C-alpha positions as CSV (number, residue, x, y, z in Angstrom):
1,M,117.7,4.6,-56.3
2,T,118.1,8.3,-55.6
3,L,115.8,10.5,-57.7
4,R,117.3,13.7,-59.2
5,V,115.1,16.8,-58.7
6,L,115.2,20.3,-60.2
7,V,113.4,23.0,-58.3
8,V,112.0,26.0,-60.2
9,D,110.5,29.2,-58.6
10,D,111.1,32.8,-59.3
11,Q,111.0,33.6,-55.6
12,A,114.4,32.8,-54.0
13,I,112.9,32.0,-50.5
14,A,110.3,29.6,-51.9
15,R,112.9,28.0,-54.2
16,A,115.3,27.4,-51.3
17,G,112.6,26.2,-49.0
18,I,111.3,23.6,-51.4
19,A,114.9,22.4,-52.2
20,T,115.7,22.1,-48.5
21,M,112.5,20.1,-47.9
22,L,113.2,17.7,-50.7
23,D,116.9,17.3,-50.0
24,A,116.0,16.1,-46.5
25,E,114.5,12.9,-48.0
26,D,117.0,10.0,-48.2
27,D,115.9,9.0,-51.7
28,L,115.8,12.5,-53.2
29,T,118.6,14.8,-54.3
30,V,118.1,18.4,-55.6
31,V,120.6,18.7,-58.4
32,G,119.7,22.3,-59.3
33,Q,117.5,25.4,-58.8
34,S,116.1,27.6,-61.6
35,R,114.6,31.1,-61.3
36,D,112.1,30.9,-64.2
37,G,110.8,28.8,-67.0
38,E,113.5,29.6,-69.5
39,D,116.2,28.7,-67.0
40,A,114.3,25.5,-66.2
41,V,114.2,24.3,-69.8
42,R,117.9,24.9,-70.2
43,D,118.8,23.4,-66.8
44,A,116.6,20.3,-67.4
45,L,118.5,19.6,-70.6
46,A,121.9,20.1,-68.9
47,L,121.2,18.3,-65.6
48,R,118.8,15.6,-66.8
49,P,116.6,15.4,-63.6
50,D,114.1,12.7,-63.0
51,V,111.5,15.2,-61.8
52,V,111.1,19.0,-62.1
53,V,109.2,20.7,-59.3
54,M,108.1,24.0,-60.8
55,D,106.0,27.0,-60.0
56,I,103.3,28.0,-62.5
57,R,103.5,31.8,-62.4
58,M,106.9,33.0,-63.4
59,P,108.4,35.8,-65.6
60,R,109.8,35.3,-69.0
61,L,108.4,31.8,-69.4
62,D,105.7,30.4,-67.2
63,G,105.5,26.9,-65.8
64,I,102.9,25.7,-68.3
65,D,104.9,26.6,-71.4
66,A,108.1,25.3,-69.7
67,T,106.3,22.0,-68.9
68,R,105.5,21.5,-72.6
69,R,109.2,21.9,-73.5
70,I,110.6,19.8,-70.7
71,V,108.3,16.8,-71.1
72,A,109.4,16.5,-74.7
73,E,112.3,14.7,-73.1
74,P,110.4,11.5,-71.9
75,S,112.8,10.8,-69.1
76,T,111.8,13.9,-67.2
77,A,108.5,14.4,-65.4
78,V,107.0,17.7,-64.1
79,V,105.2,18.4,-60.9
80,L,103.6,21.9,-60.9
81,I,103.1,23.9,-57.7
82,T,100.6,26.8,-57.4
83,T,98.6,28.9,-55.0
84,F,95.1,28.0,-54.0
85,D,93.5,30.8,-56.2
86,D,95.2,29.5,-59.3
87,D,92.8,26.7,-60.2
88,E,92.2,28.0,-63.7
89,H,95.7,26.7,-64.7
90,L,95.0,23.1,-63.8
91,F,93.6,22.3,-67.2
92,D,96.5,24.0,-68.9
93,G,98.9,22.0,-66.8
94,I,97.2,18.7,-67.6
95,A,97.2,19.5,-71.3
96,A,100.9,20.5,-71.1
97,G,101.8,17.1,-69.7
98,A,102.4,17.7,-66.0
99,S,102.3,14.6,-63.8
100,G,101.3,16.3,-60.5
101,F,99.8,19.4,-59.0
102,L,100.4,20.7,-55.5
103,L,99.6,23.8,-53.5
104,K,102.6,25.8,-52.4
105,D,101.8,25.1,-48.8
106,S,101.9,21.4,-49.2
107,G,103.9,19.6,-46.4
108,P,107.1,17.7,-47.0
109,D,105.4,14.3,-47.0
110,L,103.0,15.3,-49.9
111,M,105.7,17.1,-51.8
112,A,108.0,14.1,-51.6
113,A,105.2,11.7,-52.5
114,A,104.4,13.7,-55.6
115,V,108.0,13.6,-56.8
116,R,108.2,9.8,-56.3
117,S,104.8,9.3,-58.0
118,A,105.9,11.3,-61.0
119,A,109.2,9.5,-61.3
120,R,107.5,6.1,-61.5
121,G,104.9,7.3,-64.1
122,D,102.1,7.8,-61.6
123,S,100.4,11.1,-60.7
124,L,99.5,12.9,-57.5
125,I,97.1,15.9,-57.2
126,D,96.7,17.8,-54.0
127,P,93.4,16.8,-52.3
128,A,92.5,20.5,-51.8
129,M,92.2,20.9,-55.6
130,T,89.7,18.1,-56.2
131,R,86.6,20.3,-56.1
132,A,88.0,22.8,-58.6
133,L,88.8,20.0,-61.0
134,I,85.4,18.4,-60.8
135,E,83.7,21.8,-61.3
136,Q,85.9,22.5,-64.4
137,T,85.1,19.1,-65.8
138,V,81.4,19.8,-65.5
139,A,81.8,23.2,-67.2
140,T,83.9,21.8,-70.0
141,E,81.5,19.0,-70.7
142,A,78.6,21.5,-70.8
143,A,80.4,23.6,-73.3
144,R,81.2,20.6,-75.5
145,T,77.6,19.3,-75.5
146,S,76.3,22.8,-76.4
147,G,78.6,23.0,-79.4
148,D,81.3,25.3,-78.0
149,S,85.0,24.3,-78.4
150,P,86.9,24.9,-75.2
151,A,90.7,25.0,-75.7
152,H,91.4,22.9,-72.6
153,L,91.4,19.2,-71.9
154,P,88.9,18.1,-69.3
155,A,90.4,17.3,-65.9
156,Q,90.2,14.2,-63.7
157,A,89.3,14.4,-60.1
158,P,92.2,13.1,-57.9
159,V,93.7,12.1,-55.5
160,Q,95.7,9.2,-54.0
161,A,99.3,8.6,-55.0
162,S,98.2,7.8,-58.5
163,A,94.8,9.4,-59.2
164,L,91.2,8.9,-58.1
165,S,89.6,7.6,-54.9
166,P,86.4,5.6,-55.5
167,A,84.2,8.4,-54.2
168,Q,85.9,11.0,-56.3
169,A,85.7,8.8,-59.4
170,N,82.0,8.4,-58.9
171,A,81.6,12.2,-58.4
172,L,83.4,12.9,-61.6
173,A,81.9,10.1,-63.7
174,G,78.4,11.2,-62.6
175,T,78.8,14.5,-64.3
176,A,79.1,12.9,-67.7
177,A,77.0,9.8,-67.3
178,S,74.0,11.2,-69.1
179,R,75.9,12.8,-72.0
180,P,77.1,11.0,-75.2
181,A,80.8,10.7,-75.8
182,P,82.1,12.9,-78.6
183,P,82.6,10.8,-81.8
184,L,86.4,11.3,-81.9
185,L,86.8,10.1,-78.4
186,R,84.7,7.1,-79.0
187,A,86.7,6.3,-82.1
188,A,89.9,6.4,-80.2
189,L,88.4,4.2,-77.5
190,D,87.4,1.6,-80.1
191,G,91.0,1.5,-81.3
192,L,92.2,0.1,-78.0
193,S,92.7,-3.7,-77.5
194,D,90.9,-5.5,-74.7
195,R,94.0,-5.6,-72.6
196,E,94.6,-1.9,-73.1
197,L,91.1,-1.3,-72.0
198,D,91.8,-3.3,-68.8
199,V,94.8,-1.1,-68.1
200,L,92.9,2.1,-68.9
201,D,90.2,1.0,-66.4
202,G,92.9,0.7,-63.7
203,V,94.4,4.1,-64.5
204,A,90.9,5.7,-64.4
205,R,90.3,4.1,-60.9
206,G,93.5,5.5,-59.6
207,L,95.6,2.4,-59.5
208,S,99.4,2.5,-59.7
209,N,101.3,0.4,-62.2
210,V,102.0,-2.1,-59.4
211,D,98.3,-2.3,-58.5
212,I,97.3,-2.8,-62.1
213,A,100.0,-5.5,-62.6
214,Q,98.8,-7.4,-59.6
215,E,95.1,-7.1,-60.5
216,L,95.7,-8.3,-64.2
217,Y,98.5,-10.8,-63.4
218,L,100.9,-8.9,-65.6
219,S,104.5,-7.8,-65.1
220,I,105.0,-4.1,-64.4
221,A,107.0,-3.8,-67.6
222,T,104.0,-5.2,-69.6
223,V,101.7,-2.7,-67.8
224,K,104.0,0.2,-68.8
225,T,104.0,-1.1,-72.4
226,H,100.2,-1.1,-72.5
227,I,100.1,2.4,-71.0
228,S,102.5,3.7,-73.6
229,N,100.4,2.1,-76.3
230,L,97.1,3.5,-75.1
231,L,98.6,7.0,-74.6
232,A,99.7,6.9,-78.2
233,K,96.4,5.7,-79.5
234,T,94.3,8.2,-77.5
235,G,96.5,11.2,-78.2
236,T,97.3,11.7,-74.5
237,R,100.7,12.2,-72.9
238,T,100.3,11.3,-69.2
239,R,98.2,9.0,-67.2
240,V,96.3,12.0,-65.8
241,Q,95.2,12.8,-69.4
242,A,94.4,9.1,-69.9
243,A,92.1,9.1,-66.9
244,V,90.4,12.2,-68.3
245,F,90.0,10.4,-71.6
246,A,88.5,7.4,-69.9
247,Y,85.7,9.5,-68.3
248,E,85.1,11.8,-71.3
249,S,84.8,8.9,-73.7
250,G,82.2,7.3,-71.5
251,F,84.4,4.3,-70.8
252,A,84.8,5.0,-67.0
253,R,81.5,5.4,-65.3
254,A,80.1,5.9,-61.8
255,G,79.6,3.0,-59.5
256,R,82.2,0.7,-61.0
257,D,83.7,-1.6,-58.3
258,A,87.3,-2.4,-57.7
259,G,87.1,-5.3,-60.0
260,G,86.7,-2.9,-63.0
261,G,86.0,-4.7,-66.2
262,T,85.9,-3.4,-69.8
263,A,83.0,-2.1,-71.8
264,R,82.8,-1.3,-75.4
């Protein structure tokens, strides 16, 4: 199946370069190019792309606000692209519902992989952004436990074609291991069924839907149903946010092996 892609960037050269890069892939077709967030929202509705690859910093309407509007249509996923010094927008992007985050200088292989991952409901975050995400998670958790109310969702540490590597999962989980989960997060966790917890465990460990299905002896369609249910119950919109929830609620912890397992 050929994936339909919309490229959004206010710089014509960058926009054309990304479009050319993606169009060179046999399974990707760029169906349109937009110059800012407002055009992206309009073009996404008209062209119905599978994935929107969009810059964060743009005039009129930035990539974060445009993402919120675009993902309201569940058939379209968003991959945000940014510069290395724009880490502060990662939380906003996760909260807005983006499925991937890449640096603008990402090569064609990583760019294409992010599009494919987003299209199948997985997530990909540029490895170079891992440290910033972990540091922001630590800062957000510290603010929460001290009584502050940060406006952002905490972020997961990537990377892999769907989420965390074991080492990165341990690094992130270790930042929250000694802190109690906020009551609202714990209440949402308690509302999940045992099977939904099994699936959440896989999401937090960076497994794709195919990996989770194989590990739990389920069909991919059943895994997708469980993910949809747990997203609704936890108030999250993407598997990136679900992985964040798993760590912040205390469900996912450092040192868990590939076999996973649920814990209440």
